C-alpha positions in Angstrom: 46.7 79.0 42.2 48.3 75.9 43.7 51.7 76.7 45.3 53.3 73.6 43.8 52.7 74.9 40.3 53.7 78.5 40.9 57.1 79.4 39.4 57.8 81.9 42.2 57.3 79.3 44.9 60.7 77.8 45.7 61.5 75.0 48.2 62.4 77.8 50.6 58.9 79.2 50.5 56.6 76.3 49.8 55.9 75.4 53.4 55.2 79.0 54.5 53.0 79.5 51.5 51.0 76.4 52.4 50.7 77.7 56.0 49.4 81.0 54.6 46.9 79.4 52.4 45.6 77.0 55.1 45.4 79.8 57.6 43.4 82.0 55.2 40.6 79.4 54.9 40.5 78.4 58.6 37.5 79.6 60.6 37.4 79.8 64.4 34.1 80.2 66.3 34.1 82.8 69.1 30.8 83.0 71.0 29.2 81.5 67.9 30.7 84.3 65.7 32.9 82.9 62.9 36.3 84.6 62.7 38.8 84.5 59.9 42.2 86.0 59.6 45.2 86.1 57.2 48.9 85.4 57.7 51.9 87.3 56.6 55.3 85.6 56.7 58.9 86.8 56.2 61.4 84.2 55.1 65.2 84.2 55.5 67.3 81.2 54.6 70.6 80.1 56.2 73.3 80.6 55.0 72.1 82.8 52.1 70.6 85.6 54.2 72.8 85.3 57.3 75.1 83.1 59.4 73.8 83.9 62.8 70.3 83.8 64.4 70.4 87.5 64.8 71.1 88.1 61.1 68.4 85.6 60.0 65.8 87.2 62.3 66.7 90.7 61.0 66.3 89.6 57.4 63.1 87.7 58.1 61.7 90.7 60.0 62.5 93.0 57.0 60.7 90.5 54.7 57.7 90.4 57.1 57.4 94.2 57.2 57.5 94.2 53.4 54.7 91.6 53.3 52.6 93.7 55.6 53.3 96.9 53.6 52.4 95.3 50.3 48.9 94.2 51.4 49.4 91.4 53.9 48.3 87.8 53.4 51.5 86.9 51.6 54.9 85.2 52.0 57.9 87.3 51.2 61.4 85.8 50.7 64.1 88.2 51.9 66.4 89.7 49.2 68.9 92.5 49.7 67.4 94.6 46.9 63.7 93.6 47.0 62.1 90.5 48.4 60.1 88.2 46.2 56.4 88.5 47.0 54.5 85.2 46.8 50.9 85.9 47.3 
């Protein structure tokens, strides 16, 4: 689904969602072997999730761990209760 038409993709997550989608289709050759990977992203937004770099990094890190634990290859927006999963 196109990120611009998804109701769960907000302006806070549109760019990371596009990075994730672009990364998922990229192929890198290593000794003529095609390699692909996925990208998980945790998003925290100033000032909603913190007022200092340390707070924002902590929140983004929690969202990233949530993204990885829920299957990877996704963008998760931090929320105190449960982050919004976008992929």
